[in-house]
C-alpha positions in Angstrom: -10.7 42.5 -5.3 -13.1 41.4 -3.5 -13.7 38.5 -5.8 -10.1 37.4 -6.5 -9.7 37.5 -2.5 -12.8 35.0 -2.2 -11.4 32.5 -5.3 -8.2 32.4 -3.4 -9.9 31.5 -0.1 -11.9 29.0 -1.6 -8.9 27.1 -3.8 -7.0 27.6 -0.6 -9.8 25.8 1.9 -9.9 22.8 -1.6 -5.9 22.6 -1.4 -5.9 22.2 2.2 -9.1 19.7 2.0 -7.3 18.1 -0.6 -4.2 17.8 1.6 -5.9 16.4 4.8 -7.7 13.6 2.7 -4.7 12.4 0.8 -2.4 12.6 4.0 -3.3 9.0 5.5 -3.0 7.6 1.7 0.1 8.6 1.2 2.3 7.8 4.2 3.9 11.1 4.4 4.6 11.9 1.0 3.0 15.4 1.5 3.5 16.1 4.6 6.6 19.1 3.8 2.8 20.6 2.0 1.4 20.1 5.3 3.9 21.7 8.0 2.0 25.5 8.3 -0.7 23.9 9.5 1.2 21.4 11.4 3.5 23.5 13.1 0.2 25.7 13.9 -1.5 22.7 15.4 1.5 21.9 17.7 2.1 25.5 18.9 -1.8 26.1 19.3 -3.7 23.2 20.3 -0.8 21.1 21.5 0.1 23.5 23.9 -3.3 23.3 26.2 -3.6 19.6 25.3 -6.5 19.6 23.7 -8.5 16.9 21.7 -7.7 15.7 18.1 -10.6 17.5 16.0 -9.6 21.3 17.0 -6.0 20.1 16.4 -7.1 18.9 12.8 -9.3 22.3 12.3 -6.6 24.4 13.2 -4.1 22.6 10.9 -6.7 22.9 7.9 -7.3 26.3 9.1 -4.0 27.8 8.7 -3.1 25.4 5.7 -6.2 26.8 3.8 -4.9 30.6 5.0 -1.2 29.8 3.9 -2.3 28.5 0.5 -5.1 30.9 -0.6 -2.8 34.2 -0.1 -0.6 32.3 -2.5 -3.0 32.0 -4.8 -4.4 35.5 -4.1 -0.7 36.5 -5.0 -0.7 34.3 -8.2 -4.2 36.3 -9.1 -2.8 39.7 -8.3 0.5 39.1 -10.6 -1.3 37.6 -13.4 -3.9 40.8 -13.4 -0.7 43.5 -13.2 0.7 40.9 -16.0 -2.2 41.0 -18.2 -2.6 44.8 -17.7 1.0 45.7 -18.6 0.6 43.8 -21.8 0.2 45.9 -24.4 -3.4 46.0 -26.8 
């Protein structure tokens, strides 16, 4: 279970980093994929009037958690399906 959680967290961080890098290159084509992090950045960082770096860090972290949770759910589903198959 710990290994799957670490793998999911790493994949979520990679997806979040990829979205962060691709955002200026795509002219907002991937913006819908970034909404969880952007919403959190506006809610927590924007309310305090902080700088750009904390907002980007919050957006990256929230996207990493959201996509890491999705990957974790897929890994657990895959594990359950492979256990359900007859040997």
